[in-house]
C-alpha positions in Angstrom: 25.1 12.8 -23.6 23.6 11.1 -20.6 20.3 9.5 -21.7 19.3 8.6 -18.1 18.5 12.3 -17.5 15.9 12.2 -20.2 13.7 9.6 -18.5 10.3 11.0 -17.6 8.9 10.0 -14.1 6.0 7.6 -14.2 3.7 10.0 -12.4 4.4 12.8 -14.9 3.8 10.4 -17.8 0.4 9.3 -16.3 -0.8 12.9 -15.9 0.3 13.7 -19.5 -1.6 10.7 -20.8 -4.7 11.5 -18.7 -4.8 15.2 -19.7 -4.1 14.3 -23.4 -6.9 11.8 -23.5 -9.3 14.2 -21.7 -8.5 16.9 -24.2 -8.9 14.5 -27.1 -12.3 13.4 -25.9 -13.6 16.9 -25.2 -12.3 18.2 -28.5 -13.9 15.3 -30.4 -17.2 15.6 -28.6 -17.6 19.3 -28.8 -16.5 19.5 -32.4 -19.2 17.1 -33.7 -22.9 17.0 -33.2 -23.8 17.2 -29.5 -26.7 18.2 -27.3 -27.1 21.6 -25.7 -28.0 22.8 -22.2 -27.7 20.5 -19.2 -27.0 17.4 -21.2 -24.0 19.1 -22.9 -22.6 20.1 -19.6 -23.1 16.6 -18.1 -21.5 15.0 -21.2 -18.6 17.3 -21.1 -17.9 16.5 -17.5 -18.1 12.8 -18.2 -15.7 13.1 -21.1 -13.2 15.0 -19.0 -13.6 12.6 -16.1 -13.1 9.5 -18.2 -9.8 10.9 -19.5 -8.5 12.3 -16.2 -9.3 9.0 -14.4 -6.5 7.4 -16.3 -4.0 9.0 -14.0 -4.6 6.2 -11.5 -4.4 3.3 -14.1 -1.1 2.0 -12.7 -2.2 2.0 -9.0 -5.8 0.8 -9.5 -6.3 -0.6 -13.0 -9.6 -2.3 -12.2 -11.1 0.8 -10.7 -10.0 2.9 -13.6 -11.5 0.3 -16.0 -14.9 0.6 -14.2 -14.8 4.4 -14.1 -13.9 4.9 -17.7 -16.6 2.4 -18.8 -19.3 4.1 -16.8 -18.2 7.5 -18.2 -18.5 6.1 -21.7 -22.0 4.9 -21.0 -22.8 8.3 -19.4 -21.7 10.5 -22.2 -23.2 8.1 -24.8 -26.5 8.5 -23.0 -26.1 12.3 -22.9 -25.8 12.3 -26.7 -22.1 12.5 -27.4 -21.0 10.2 -30.2 -17.3 9.7 -29.2 -15.1 6.7 -29.4 -14.3 5.5 -25.8 -10.6 6.2 -26.1 -10.2 6.4 -22.3 -11.7 2.9 -21.9 -9.3 1.5 -24.5 -6.4 2.9 -22.6 -7.8 1.4 -19.3 -8.2 -2.0 -21.1 -4.5 -1.8 -22.0 -3.5 -1.0 -18.5 -5.7 -3.7 -16.9 -4.5 -6.5 -19.2 -0.9 -5.4 -18.7 -1.5 -5.7 -14.9 -2.7 -9.3 -15.5 -6.5 -8.9 -15.1 -7.4 -10.5 -18.4 -10.6 -12.4 -17.5 -12.2 -9.5 -15.6 -11.3 -7.1 -18.5 -13.0 -9.4 -21.0 -16.1 -9.7 -18.9 -16.4 -5.9 -18.4 -15.7 -5.2 -22.1 -18.3 -7.7 -23.3 -20.9 -6.1 -21.0 -19.9 -2.6 -22.3 -20.2 -3.8 -25.9 -23.8 -4.9 -25.2 -24.8 -1.8 -23.3 -23.5 0.9 -25.7 -25.6 -0.2 -28.7 -28.7 -0.4 -26.6 -28.0 3.2 -25.4 -27.5 4.3 -29.0 -30.8 2.7 -30.0 -32.6 4.4 -27.1 -31.3 7.9 -27.8 -30.9 7.9 -31.6 -33.3 7.1 -34.4 -33.3 6.8 -38.1 -31.7 4.3 -40.5 -28.7 6.5 -41.1 -28.0 6.7 -37.4 -28.4 2.9 -37.1 -26.0 2.3 -40.0 -23.5 4.7 -38.4 -23.9 3.1 -35.0 -23.2 -0.4 -36.5 -20.1 0.8 -38.3 -18.8 2.5 -35.1 -19.5 -0.7 -33.1 -17.3 -2.7 -35.5 -14.6 -0.1 -35.1 -14.8 -0.1 -31.3 -14.5 -3.9 -31.3 -11.4 -3.7 -33.5 -9.8 -1.0 -31.3 -10.8 -3.1 -28.2 -9.0 -6.2 -29.5 -6.0 -4.1 -30.4 -5.8 -2.6 -26.9 -6.2 -6.0 -25.3 -3.5 -7.5 -27.6 -1.1 -4.7 -26.9 -1.5 -5.0 -23.1 -1.1 -8.8 -23.2 2.0 -8.5 -25.5 3.7 -6.1 -23.1 2.8 -8.2 -20.1 4.3 -11.3 -21.6 7.4 -9.3 -22.6 7.8 -8.0 -19.0 7.3 -11.4 -17.6 10.0 -12.9 -19.9 12.3 -10.1 -18.9 11.8 -10.8 -15.2 12.3 -14.5 -15.7 15.5 -13.9 -17.7 16.8 -11.6 -14.9 15.9 -14.1 -12.2 17.6 -16.8 -14.2 20.8 -14.7 -14.6 20.8 -14.0 -10.9 20.4 -17.7 -10.0 23.1 -18.7 -12.5 25.5 -16.1 -11.1 24.7 -17.2 -7.5 25.2 -20.9 -8.4 28.5 -20.1 -10.1 29.7 -18.1 -7.1 28.8 -21.0 -4.8 30.6 -23.4 -6.9 33.7 -21.2 -7.0 33.7 -20.7 -3.3 33.3 -24.5 -2.8 36.2 -25.1 -5.2 38.4 -22.6 -3.4 37.5 -24.1 0.0 38.4 -27.6 -1.2 41.7 -26.4 -2.7 42.6 -24.6 0.5 41.6 -27.6 2.5 43.7 -30.0 0.4 46.7 -27.6 0.6 46.4 -27.1 4.4 45.8 -30.8 5.0 49.1 -31.6 3.2 51.2 -29.1 5.0 49.7 -29.9 8.4 50.1 -33.6 7.8 53.8 -33.0 7.2 54.0 -31.1 10.5 52.1 -33.8 12.3 54.3 -36.6 11.0 57.5 -34.7 11.6 56.5 -33.9 15.2 55.5 -37.5 15.9 58.7 -38.8 14.5 60.7 -36.3 16.6 58.8 -37.4 19.8 59.3 -41.0 18.9 63.1 -40.6 18.4 63.4 -38.6 21.6 61.6 -41.4 23.5 63.9 -44.1 22.0 67.0 -42.1 23.0 65.7 -41.6 26.5 65.8 -37.9 26.0 63.3 -35.5 27.5 60.8 -34.3 24.9 60.5 -30.5 24.8 57.1 -29.1 25.8 57.0 -27.1 22.5 57.4 -30.3 20.5 54.5 -32.0 22.4 52.4 -28.9 21.9 53.1 -29.1 18.1 52.1 -32.8 18.1 48.8 -32.1 19.9 48.0 -29.1 17.7 48.7 -31.1 14.6 46.4 -33.9 15.6 43.6 -31.4 16.5 44.1 -29.5 13.2 43.9 -32.7 11.3 40.6 -33.6 12.9 39.2 -30.1 12.3 40.2 -30.3 8.6 38.7 -33.7 8.2 35.4 -32.4 9.7 35.6 -29.4 7.3 36.1 -31.7 4.3 33.0 -33.7 5.3 31.0 -30.5 5.4 32.4 -29.4 2.0 31.5 -32.8 0.5 27.9 -32.4 1.7 26.6 -31.0 -1.5 24.2 -32.2 -4.2 26.3 -35.4 -4.7 25.2 -36.8 -1.3 21.7 -37.3 0.1 20.7 -34.3 2.3 20.5 -34.8 6.0 17.3 -33.9 7.8 15.3 -34.4 11.0 15.1 -38.2 10.6 18.9 -38.3 10.9 19.1 -36.4 14.2 19.1 -39.8 16.2 22.3 -40.7 14.4 23.9 -37.5 15.6 22.8 -38.3 19.2 24.3 -41.8 18.9 27.5 -40.4 17.5 27.7 -38.0 20.4 27.3 -40.9 22.9 30.1 -42.8 21.2 32.3 -39.8 21.9 31.6 -40.1 25.6 28.9 -37.4 25.8 25.8 -38.6 27.6 23.2 -37.3 25.1 19.4 -37.6 25.2 16.8 -36.8 22.6 13.3 -35.6 23.2 10.7 -35.0 20.6 7.5 -33.1 21.5 4.3 -32.2 19.8 2.4 -33.7 16.9 4.8 -34.6 14.2 4.0 -33.1 10.8 5.9 -32.6 7.5 8.2 -29.6 7.4 9.9 -28.0 4.4 13.2 -29.6 3.3 15.1 -26.5 4.1 13.8 -26.4 7.6 14.7 -30.0 8.2 18.2 -29.5 6.9 18.7 -26.4 9.0 17.4 -28.2 12.2 19.9 -31.1 11.5 22.8 -28.7 11.1 22.0 -26.8 14.3 22.0 -30.0 16.3 25.1 -31.2 14.5 27.1 -28.0 15.1 25.9 -27.7 18.7 26.8 -31.3 19.7 30.2 -30.9 17.9 31.0 -27.8 19.8 29.9 -29.4 23.1 32.0 -32.5 22.6 35.1 -30.5 21.5 35.1 -27.4 23.6 32.6 -27.4 26.4 34.1 -29.9 28.9 30.6 -31.2 29.2 29.4 -34.7 30.4 25.7 -34.5 29.4 23.7 -32.9 26.6 20.0 -32.7 25.8 18.5 -32.3 22.4 14.8 -31.1 22.3 12.8 -30.9 19.1 9.3 -29.5 19.4 6.7 -29.5 16.6 4.7 -26.3 17.0 1.6 -25.3 14.9 3.5 -22.9 12.8 7.1 -23.5 13.7 9.8 -26.0 14.6 11.7 -25.5 17.8 15.2 -26.9 18.2 17.1 -26.7 21.5 20.5 -28.2 22.6 21.7 -27.7 26.1 24.9 -29.0 27.8 26.4 -28.9 31.3 29.8 -27.6 30.2 32.1 -25.0 31.8 30.4 -21.9 30.2 29.0 -19.4 32.7 26.7 -16.3 32.3 29.8 -14.1 32.5 31.3 -15.7 29.5 30.6 -14.1 26.1 29.9 -16.7 23.4 32.7 -16.9 20.9 31.5 -16.0 17.4 33.1 -18.9 15.6 32.3 -20.0 12.1 29.9 -22.6 13.4 27.7 -20.1 15.3 27.8 -17.7 12.4 26.8 -20.4 10.0 23.8 -21.3 12.3 22.7 -17.7 12.4 22.9 -17.4 8.6 20.9 -20.5 8.1 18.2 -19.5 10.6 18.0 -15.9 9.3 17.6 -17.1 5.7 14.4 -19.0 6.8 13.1 -16.0 8.8 13.6 -17.7 12.1 15.3 -16.7 15.4 18.4 -18.1 17.1 19.7 -17.7 20.6 23.1 -19.1 21.6 24.4 -18.2 25.1 25.5 -19.6 28.4 22.8 -21.0 30.7 21.8 -19.4 34.0 24.0 -21.7 36.1 26.6 -23.3 33.9 26.6 -24.8 30.5 25.6 -23.6 27.1 22.2 -23.5 25.3 21.4 -23.2 21.6 17.7 -22.4 20.8 16.3 -21.9 17.3 12.7 -21.4 16.1 12.1 -22.0 12.5 8.8 -20.9 10.9 6.9 -23.6 9.0 4.2 -22.8 6.5 1.8 -25.7 6.6 -0.7 -26.5 3.8 -4.3 -25.7 4.8 
C-alpha cells in the first residue's frame, strides 16, 4: 500500500483544526451557563471567530495569536466561561514558528487581563474560587502548548541541520572523488605523453645526427608533446591548489602580471576606486579570472600587450582583462574549459561575466562580482 497517498494537504488540515476548535468552543460555551440575548450572540460569534482564525496560523502566526487572544477576552467579557483552546493552539503555532519572546509577552498580558475581566463580570466567593482554579489550569495548558511548540521547533531545526550536514558531506566527498580521478587521469596521461615526447625527440635527434631529413609529422609530434606536457603541468598546479596550499586572492594579482611579463607579454595593472575588504570567495574568483585570462592571452591570442583593470565599486568588484591579440568581432569565442570555469565561478557568486572579441581586434574578459559590505 502506498502511504504517500494518505498524506493530507496542509490547507485541508488547517481547516479541519480550525473548524474542530470552533465547534469545540461553541459546544462548550453553549452547553454551560451563558448569557442570553445580544451578549449570547456576541459571545457565540467570538467563540467561532477564535476557532476559525486558526486556519491562518501557518501563514501569520503572530496575527492569529493576537486575534485568538482578543476573542478570548471578548467572550470572557460577554459571560462565556470557556477555556481559551484556540489561543493555546495559536501559542503552539507561534512558538513553533520561532516567535518565543513575543508569545511570552502576549500570554503574560492575557493572563493578567482575563482574571480582571472575571472579577468585573462575576461575583461571589464560589465564582472567585472557580476562577482561581481555572486560572491555574489555563497556566498549565499554556505552559504545555509552549513546550510542545518549542520541542517541535527544535526537532525541525535539528532535522534541517542534519539534512544540510548530509548534503555538505556528500558534496565534499564528490569533490574529493573528482579531484582524485582528475589527478589519476593526469598522472596517467603525463606518463604516456612523456613517453611520446621522449621518443619523438630521440627520433629527431637521431635523424639530425645521420644527416637525414626529419619528417614533418615527426616534428609535429615533438611540438605537440611539448605543448601537451606544459598543459598537463598547468593542470596539475591547478589540481594541487586545494586546502593544502594557501588560497590566492587579490593581493597576488601583481604576481600574475609579473609572470605574464616574464613570458614576453607587456602587461599593465590598474586599480581604481577606494579599496575595501571583499569576501574571500570574491577575491579568489577575481584572481582566477585574471590568471585564466592572462594564460589564454599568452598561449593562444598572439598578443603583445595586455591590460588588467580592477575597480572597487560600492557594491561590487569589477575585473577586466584586455589584449591586442588576433581575435576579431567575427570570431566566436571558443568555449574551452577555462572560460566555462570562469562562468561557473562568477555565476556561483551571483555576478556577470562577458568574454568576447573587442570592437577592433583583441579579446576582453569582463566580470562584475557583487560584494556585500558590512554597514
